[in-house]
C-alpha positions, 0 to 999 in steps of 0.5 A: 476512515474508510477501509479502502482508498482508490488509486486516484485518492492515494495519488492526491494524498501522496502529493500533499504529503498526507500518506505513506505507501506500504508495498506488501508484495514480494521483492520480485514483484517490487522489482518488476513494477513499483510506485516510487517512495513506497516502503517494501515489507512483504506480507510474510515479513510484516509481523516481524517488521511492524515496528518499522511503521509509525502508528500515527502515519496515514498508511496506504497498503498496496499489493498486486490486486488488492487482496493481500493489502486488504488482509494486511490493512485489517491486521494492522488495524487490529494492532492499533494502526487506525489510519491504515487503508488498502488501495483498491485494485492494487498496483494493477489499478494504479498502472491503469488509472494513475501512472501507465508508465508503471508496468503491469504483470 
């Protein structure tokens, strides 16, 4: 499985029920712009809350631009979450390429 996934590929996976979204941004960012159905676990809380994730799920991690999500995806893979991908370009790319109704910030 590739380390990164595009927003467009993510949309397809979500539509088929083949992936779950993990938002690792801060709560204020989530309130500003969000993708419906995404689970919010800020990056700084992930180590304490990792048990909330199912290692058997295909998890697509996203942040604002893709930097934090890449770090989180890498860490999760080290913890045995083999089906984790980082969404390339984050929610900013999602807003540009998939859903322009999601605000940019």
